[in-house]
C-alpha positions as CSV (number, residue, x, y, z in Angstrom):
1,M,36.5,81.9,88.0
2,R,40.0,81.5,86.5
3,L,42.3,84.4,86.3
4,P,44.1,84.8,82.9
5,K,47.7,83.7,82.9
6,A,50.2,86.6,83.1
7,S,52.0,87.0,79.8
8,R,55.8,86.6,79.8
9,R,58.0,89.6,79.2
10,S,60.0,87.5,76.7
11,T,60.0,84.2,75.0
12,R,61.7,81.2,76.7
13,V,64.2,79.2,74.6
14,S,65.6,75.7,75.3
15,L,69.3,76.4,75.2
16,R,72.3,74.9,77.0
17,V,74.8,77.6,77.9
18,P,77.7,76.7,80.3
19,V,77.6,79.1,83.3
20,V,79.1,79.4,86.7
21,V,76.8,80.5,89.6
22,Y,78.4,82.3,92.6
23,G,76.6,82.9,95.8
24,Q,76.4,82.4,99.6
25,N,74.4,80.1,101.8
26,R,74.3,79.3,105.5
27,S,75.5,75.7,105.3
28,V,78.7,76.2,103.2
29,G,79.2,80.0,103.1
30,A,80.5,81.2,99.7
31,F,80.0,78.8,96.8
32,H,80.5,78.6,93.1
33,E,79.0,75.9,90.9
34,E,79.5,75.1,87.2
35,T,76.3,74.1,85.5
36,S,74.5,74.9,82.3
37,T,71.1,76.5,81.5
38,N,68.1,74.4,80.5
39,L,65.9,77.4,79.4
40,V,66.8,81.1,78.8
41,S,64.9,84.3,78.1
42,A,65.9,87.9,77.7
43,H,65.1,88.3,81.4
44,G,66.6,85.2,83.0
45,G,67.2,81.5,82.9
46,L,66.7,78.1,84.5
47,V,69.6,75.9,85.8
48,T,70.0,72.9,88.1
49,L,72.1,73.4,91.3
50,T,73.3,71.3,94.1
51,A,74.0,74.4,96.2
52,R,71.2,75.5,98.4
53,V,69.6,78.9,97.4
54,G,66.4,80.6,98.3
55,V,63.9,82.7,96.5
56,G,64.9,86.3,96.7
57,Q,68.6,85.5,97.1
58,T,71.1,87.4,94.8
59,V,73.6,85.3,92.9
60,L,76.2,86.1,90.2
61,V,75.9,84.2,86.9
62,V,78.8,84.1,84.6
63,N,78.3,83.0,80.9
64,K,81.4,80.8,80.4
65,V,81.3,81.4,76.6
66,T,81.5,85.2,76.7
67,Q,82.7,85.7,80.3
68,E,79.9,88.2,80.8
69,E,78.6,88.5,84.4
70,Q,75.1,89.3,85.5
71,Q,73.7,89.8,89.0
72,C,70.5,87.8,89.3
73,R,67.7,87.3,91.8
74,V,66.5,83.7,92.4
75,V,62.8,83.6,91.5
76,Y,62.1,79.9,91.6
77,V,63.4,76.8,93.5
78,G,62.0,73.5,92.5
79,P,61.8,70.2,94.3
80,M,64.9,67.9,94.5
81,E,65.6,65.9,91.4
82,G,68.4,63.6,92.6
83,P,71.1,65.7,94.2
84,K,70.0,68.9,92.4
85,K,67.1,71.4,92.2
86,K,65.9,73.4,89.3
87,V,66.6,77.1,90.0
88,G,65.0,80.0,88.0
89,F,66.6,83.4,88.1
90,A,65.9,86.9,86.8
91,L,68.6,89.2,85.5
92,L,68.7,92.4,87.7
93,R,69.6,94.6,84.7
94,S,68.5,94.3,81.2
95,G,70.6,91.8,79.3
96,P,68.8,90.7,76.2
97,N,72.1,89.6,74.5
98,F,73.5,87.9,77.6
99,W,72.8,84.5,76.1
100,G,74.1,85.5,72.6
101,L,70.6,85.6,71.2
102,N,68.3,88.4,70.1
103,F,65.0,87.8,71.9
104,P,61.7,89.2,70.6
105,L,59.6,90.6,73.4
106,S,56.2,88.9,74.1
107,I,53.1,90.9,73.5
């Protein structure tokens, strides 16, 4: 028996937004890395990082276009793709306009 897929809280959009991700890890201590988003939603985004992060870790994401900051929780870390991993994060506070878009909520 298959369980129904959980519906998303908001639509995902393929959008490149330049961001800086700030965090800490055991190997290098504090880090910051410039990257850009691959996908965004009203509740988070997906980037590629060389820095090591883990699911549940808190990072600070800064939108370089608007200079707006958001505390985020890492919710996904993918396998290595060259020197980088895909990293999904969720915004810790509501920020539907963080990416400069108005997102319709999924039903």
